[in-house]
Residue frames as qw, qx, qy, qz and C-alpha x, y, z in Angstrom:
[[0.475, -0.137, -0.723, 0.482, -4.01, -19.42, -19.81],
 [0.327, -0.783, -0.246, -0.469, -6.47, -17.86, -17.37],
 [0.203, 0.351, -0.585, 0.703, -5.05, -16.21, -14.15],
 [0.454, -0.499, -0.716, 0.179, -6.30, -17.21, -10.84],
 [0.251, -0.910, -0.163, -0.289, -7.72, -14.44, -8.53],
 [0.736, -0.375, -0.162, 0.540, -4.81, -12.73, -6.67],
 [0.002, -0.962, 0.102, 0.254, -2.49, -9.78, -6.56],
 [0.810, 0.282, 0.196, 0.475, 0.09, -9.36, -9.22],
 [0.431, 0.455, -0.005, 0.779, 2.99, -7.04, -9.76],
 [0.370, -0.887, -0.091, -0.262, 2.74, -5.46, -6.23],
 [0.289, 0.519, -0.589, 0.548, 5.60, -4.28, -4.23],
 [0.735, -0.459, -0.497, 0.039, 5.77, -6.14, -0.74],
 [0.095, -0.733, 0.321, -0.591, 6.13, -3.82, 2.07],
 [0.083, 0.188, -0.868, 0.452, 6.90, -5.02, 5.55],
 [0.544, 0.060, 0.423, -0.722, 3.21, -4.90, 6.41],
 [0.823, 0.292, -0.259, -0.413, 2.27, -7.05, 3.41],
 [0.458, 0.340, -0.810, 0.134, 5.10, -9.37, 4.06],
 [0.214, -0.112, 0.778, -0.580, 3.79, -9.95, 7.72],
 [0.721, 0.201, 0.186, -0.636, 0.28, -10.72, 6.23],
 [0.709, 0.422, -0.505, -0.253, 1.70, -13.03, 3.65],
 [0.283, 0.316, -0.870, 0.251, 3.70, -15.05, 6.06],
 [0.399, -0.063, 0.651, -0.643, 0.67, -15.48, 8.23],
 [0.756, 0.234, -0.252, -0.557, -1.35, -17.13, 5.41],
 [0.801, -0.177, 0.566, -0.080, -1.69, -20.84, 5.69],
 [0.018, -0.514, 0.701, 0.494, 0.63, -22.39, 3.10],
 [0.291, 0.173, 0.937, 0.084, -1.82, -25.20, 2.35],
 [0.302, 0.743, 0.560, -0.209, -4.56, -22.76, 1.23],
 [0.262, 0.946, -0.010, -0.192, -2.53, -20.05, -0.48],
 [0.830, 0.126, 0.193, 0.508, 0.26, -19.89, -2.99],
 [0.087, -0.964, 0.092, 0.233, 2.61, -17.03, -2.63],
 [0.786, 0.213, 0.187, 0.550, 5.45, -16.41, -5.18],
 [0.092, -0.937, 0.069, 0.329, 7.83, -13.51, -4.85],
 [0.783, 0.318, 0.148, 0.513, 10.26, -12.58, -7.55],
 [0.374, -0.431, 0.017, 0.821, 12.80, -9.80, -7.73],
 [0.374, 0.841, 0.200, -0.336, 11.74, -6.60, -9.59],
 [0.697, 0.440, 0.239, 0.514, 13.17, -6.33, -13.09],
 [0.406, -0.400, -0.045, 0.820, 15.67, -3.44, -12.90],
 [0.090, 0.280, 0.461, 0.837, 14.20, -1.72, -15.98],
 [0.355, -0.623, -0.523, -0.461, 10.92, -1.44, -14.03],
 [0.536, -0.370, -0.544, 0.529, 12.18, -0.87, -10.48],
 [0.144, -0.051, -0.090, 0.984, 12.30, 2.92, -10.69],
 [0.384, -0.269, -0.393, -0.791, 8.74, 3.17, -11.94],
 [0.645, -0.400, -0.650, -0.040, 7.40, 0.63, -9.41],
 [0.463, -0.278, -0.472, 0.697, 9.12, 2.31, -6.49],
 [0.044, -0.026, -0.007, -0.999, 8.02, 5.87, -7.51],
 [0.523, -0.338, -0.546, -0.560, 4.40, 4.57, -7.90],
 [0.633, -0.373, -0.645, 0.210, 4.58, 2.97, -4.53],
 [0.329, -0.188, -0.323, 0.867, 6.04, 6.05, -2.83],
 [0.192, -0.226, -0.246, -0.923, 3.42, 8.24, -4.50],
 [0.576, -0.467, -0.597, -0.306, 0.69, 6.08, -3.00],
 [0.586, -0.398, -0.509, 0.490, 2.21, 6.22, 0.43],
 [0.181, -0.066, -0.110, 0.975, 2.77, 10.05, 0.28],
 [0.324, -0.321, -0.471, -0.755, -0.78, 10.46, -0.99],
 [0.612, -0.506, -0.605, -0.054, -2.17, 8.63, 1.92],
 [0.462, -0.271, -0.369, 0.759, -0.06, 10.58, 4.41],
 [0.004, 0.059, 0.115, 0.992, -1.22, 13.88, 2.91],
 [0.448, -0.443, -0.535, -0.563, -4.89, 12.87, 2.90],
 [0.609, -0.489, -0.570, 0.255, -4.70, 11.89, 6.56],
 [0.380, -0.113, -0.173, 0.902, -2.88, 15.12, 7.34],
 [0.119, -0.140, -0.231, -0.955, -5.29, 17.32, 5.68],
 [0.540, -0.470, -0.628, -0.305, -8.30, 15.31, 6.96],
 [0.555, -0.454, -0.502, 0.483, -6.99, 15.92, 10.55],
 [0.157, -0.064, -0.050, 0.984, -6.31, 19.61, 9.87],
 [0.331, -0.375, -0.452, -0.738, -9.99, 19.96, 8.58],
 [0.584, -0.538, -0.606, 0.028, -11.28, 18.27, 11.78],
 [0.417, -0.328, -0.323, 0.784, -9.17, 20.71, 13.95],
 [0.009, -0.103, -0.193, -0.976, -10.45, 23.69, 11.97],
 [0.478, -0.465, -0.593, -0.451, -14.14, 22.44, 12.40],
 [0.575, -0.469, -0.577, 0.342, -13.58, 22.16, 16.08],
 [0.270, -0.204, -0.152, 0.929, -12.35, 25.69, 16.27],
 [0.215, -0.272, -0.356, -0.868, -15.25, 26.89, 14.34],
 [0.538, -0.518, -0.638, -0.188, -17.67, 25.14, 16.75],
 [0.517, -0.398, -0.448, 0.611, -15.87, 26.59, 19.82],
 [0.173, 0.105, 0.083, 0.976, -16.22, 30.11, 18.48]]
């Protein structure tokens, strides 16, 4: 069986849920299932790691911009 293009085994955040509900049902098939309890800890920790990583990248990127501005003012 060949899988059709799509997103598989992804946690659905509020932002993703909003985008999914906006998709026309006649063009897109969306199927959501509960997370297997054995996998839930791993999936949640992976998701949180991605979120924290993005937050830290943005924080340090902004810190770098501030430091560069200080250098140019001096």
